N, C-alpha and C positions, 0 to 999 in steps of 0.2 A: 518397261522402265519407264515408269510417269514421269517426268518432271514438271509437272502441274499446268502444259499448257495443252490448249484441247487438238487431237487428234483426228483425221478425216476417220469416219466408218470402217472405208477398209482397213488402213491401215489400224487399229481399232481391233477389227476379227483377226488382222492377221499376228496379230500380238500376243493376242490370248487361244492362239493356234500354235503356234509355232517356241513362244518364249516356255513354256510349262516345260518340250520336247529336247529344250538348248540345256534348262537347267538339271536337269535329270539327265543330259550325258554328262553330268558330271562328277564320273567313278571316276574311282584309286583304289587301284592292281599293286600290291605289296606283297612278295614274295619270303616264305618264308624257309628257310634252308637249314641244311644242317655239312657240319663240315664231316667232310671223309675221310680217312686213316691218311689216304693217298693226294691228300690235299684237294679232291674235286669236290663238289657240294650234292647233296643227296637231297629231294625233295621230299620229304615225310609227310602226313598224316593226310588230312580229310580236305579236298579244297571246298573253302569256305565263302558263302557268301552274304554279308552285314546287310542290312539294309535300314535307314533310319527313316520313318515315314513320318512328317515333318506338318501333313496335309491331314485335314480331318477325313478323306473317304478311306476305306479301308481298300488295299488295295490286295489283286493274284497277281503276286511274281511268277513271269515267264525267265525262260533262257532260252535264246534264238541263235542255234549253232550247227553250220552245214546244212540248212534248209529245213530244221526243224525245229518244232516246240513243245520245253516242257515246260509241266507248271513245277514251281520248288514250292510254292506254298501261300500263306495271304496272309501283309502284314495291318494289322487294326491302323485305323488314324492314332496320330501323334505316339506310337509306339514303333519300336526296335527288335527286330530277329532276323536270326540267322538261319540260314539255309545251307547244307549240304549241294554241291552240285553235281550228278554222277559220275559219278569217275570213267564211264564212256564216253562224256560228252568232253571230259579232258586228257591229251593226252599231245607230246610236243610241242607245238605253240600255236594252235590250235585258239582260234578268233569266236571273237561270242559277243553279243550285244543282248542286255536287259530289258523285258517289255514288263513297263505293269500296267498294270487294265484295270482300272476304279472298278467297284461291282459299283453299278448301275448308274454307271457314265458314258459317254461318248468316247473323250477323250483317252489316249493312248500311247503318254510320250516310253521311247525309246532312248536310251542307254546308244553312244555311240560303237565301231570295233575297237576293244581291247585282247589282248594275247594273255590269257587262263592258262600257267603251269601246273601240273598237280602239283597240289600242299600250297598253293596260293589263296590270299585272305585279299575279298574286291570288297571293296566298301562300297553303298549306294547310296547319296540322297534323296528322297523325293522331297520340294519343297510343297508349301505348302497353294501355291501358283498348280502346282500340276491335278492339286483335288479337280472334281466338275463343276 
């Protein structure tokens, strides 16, 4: 976050490396549930990840869960794509992170850990500054 003043080179380097990862961490999970006759809730349908890529670089999207890295697909620059998170990665209240790997780039922004339940719809925004 620049305010117009010059900063030492080491601080600028830190900002260009850390800031994209922090901005990518802005994920939002919202559960979509359906009422059961006995008053409880039951999650139905696939677990989805909606990725809005505001940058120019195409990004390979991965889910990181319990030591596994599973590729969900690619979202091209300035587009939005929706991916289904494999059912075997979602169960109970598992925490997972999402990795955006820019094609042709070296930075790999990763989201914070979030709890994802079956049937959740998760949104991830990749800001323009996350592009290489």
